[in-house]
N, C-alpha and C positions, 0 to 999 in steps of 0.2 A: 195571732196576731202583738201578741206582749211577746212574742219574740223576737219577732221582727220589726217592733219600736225598739226595744234591747240594742239585737244586733245594728239597727241605725244610726243608732243613739255612739255605739261604739264605734264604728266605721268612722263617725262625724268626728268624736274626738280624737282618734287617731291622726286624722285627715287634717285637724286643727294643730297635734302637735307636729309632726312631719312640717307642715306650714310654715310654723314660728321657726324650728331644726332649720329649716333653709332660708331662715331669712324673712320669712312674711309678713314677720310682725316688727322689722327693725324701721321700716319707716314711720309706724308710730312711733317708737322710741327716738327717731333722731329729728323727725321733722321739725322739730321744734328747737333744734341745736347746731347754731351755727360759728363754724370756724371763723374768726377774723384773722387767723395771723399768730405765728409766735405760739404761747400759751393762751391767748383769749380767743375766749368763746363768749356768745350770746345765745341766752336760752329764755324761751318764751314757756311762759305756764300761768294759766288761769288768768288770763288778762295781763299777766302782769312782766316785769324786762328785767331777769338778772345777767351780770356781765362779770365775768371772774378775768382779774389779771388783765383791764383793758390796756392796750400800750400801742401806740399808732395808729389807732382806727379811722376808718373814714365814715362811719355810723355817726350818726345823731339821733337817734330813738332814745329816749329819754331812760334813766333803768330805774325802778323801785330798789334793788339791791344789787351791790356791787360787794363782790369778795377779793380781796388781794390777799395771794398767798403769802410773801416779804417786800423787804423793803429795795431790793434791786430794783436801779430805773426802768430796766425790761418787765416787770410785774407791779411796780408801785409807780406808776406816774400820775402826780397833778394835775398835767395839761390836760390828759386824756377824760380822769376822773370829774374835771368843770366841762367838759365839755359835756357829757351823757346827765349830769346830777342837776337835779329841783332841789329844793326848799325839802322837800319830804324823802329824798334818795337816802337811802342807810347804807353807810359803807365800813365793812365789818374787815379788822384784820385783827394781827398780833400785837403785843407792846409795843411802844413808841412808834409804830408807823405813823399812825393818824394824829398826831399830836398839836399838828399845827393846820389840820384840815375845819375847814369853815364849812361844816356840813354836821348832818346826821352818823355819829359814830359808833360803834360798839366794837372792845377789846375781847379778845379773845385767847386761848391758847388750847394746846394737844389735848383732846382728850373731853373738851366739852363739846354739851349739845343745846343748843340752842333752836326757837322758833324766830326768825329774820322773816320781817316785809311778810309774815305767815306761812312761811315756808320752810322744812324743820333743816338742819345744817348740825354736820358733826363733824367735826375739827380733829383732822389725823396728820401724825409727824409726817414731818419730811427733812432729810438729810442725806449728808453724802456718807458713804464707808470708806471710801478711800480717795477723797479730795477734799479739797479745802475748803471749796465754796461755799458749803451748806454746812456749815457744821451741827450736830444733833444737838448742840448747848445754846443753840442762834432763837431754837424754840420755831424755827421754819417749819409752813403745814402747806395741808390740803386742804380739800372737803369735800365730802358727800352730799350733797342735795337734793332732797327731794323734792321734784319737780311734777307735776298730772300723776302720782302713783310710781314715777320712774327714779331710782335710785344710779344719781350720775355719781361719779367718783372723779374729784380734779386733782390729780397726783402731785401737783407743783413741780418744784426743782428737787430733784428726789431721785436716790438710787434705787436697788432692789430692797426695799425691808422688810423684816420678820415682821411689823408689824401688817403688811399686807395679807397673810396666810389669812385672817381674822374679817378681814371685808366682806363683805356681802352686796354685791352691785350690780345692776341691770345694763351699767355702759362707765366703761371706765379710760378715760385720756389720761393719754401716758406719754412721758417726752423719750424722743428717742435716739434723741442726735448723740449722745456722748460728751464728750469735754465736760460741762458740767452736771451733764445728769448721764440715766442709762443709756449705754447704745442699746442701740434697735436690738441685738441678742441679749440684752438684761432686760428690756422692757418686756420681751417676749416670754421670758421667764419668768415674769411678774406678772403677766397675763395668765400665763397656766397657772399660776399661785392662785390668783384672785375668781376668775372661770367666771368672768362677764358675760353677758349673754351677745356684747359687740364691745370689741376695742376700736379707740380710735388715739390714733398716730397725732402728737402734736409737737413742740419743740425743735421744730426746724423750718428752714427757709430763710430766715431772720439774722438772730443772731449766730447759731450755728447751725450745722448741719443742712439736709436737702433732702427734697422726696426721693431719694435712693434712699435713704434711711428708713424713711416709712414703707417701702416699698420690701427692704429689706426684713421687716418689723413684719409686715404681711406673711410674707414667704415661711418665715418661720413658724407663722402658728397655723397654716395651713392643714384643715383638715383636724383642727384643735379647738382655736377660738376664732369664731367670725369676725373679722377686721374690718373696718370702714376706711379709706382713706378722702376726706372731707379735702373740698376745693374752698380755698380762701374767700369767703364771702366779703362784699363791701357792709 
């Protein structure tokens, strides 16, 4: 009887592992992550709402926390922030970005770890290697947000950088459009370095790039890293 119980337990564990590998757990990881276009995401966890880089959004759902990666207009939009803010909303970004904002703000830099609106946030460098748009010395960032026990990496506007080798995350939101950020091929290399449970392409369909970039990204990672191409939500 004991042997049967052990065998059944092993079978159940193997089944759960295979289900997870095949994507059976991805809905749990992704059901509360909503792509609102470009680099904008809305994440819900613990009864709270987090936005990252809100830009030209249609959502009016109020934010508990807003993370801004850098001051370019398609990432830092005071109009969008105002649309989703309350007096209790905390807005987090790098030095100089939020100086004129009439709301709760917190300044961060790459390497920081903090608790923001009850969520663990790690601040990750984001910069270009061979382009002039996001120089390393500007101190632009991405974030790892831990929400609902899931580590979500929003890379910001970046190329494939050495710091990615050390990241341990469940979900990686990666730019794929080229021009200002990684190409789809470079983003696939980044995903292979990071090895998340699932990778989600972003930074296309608005300022630069198209869904074709997202599809190339997915094709490059077939059999290596699972990719979910999200549809833009309101």
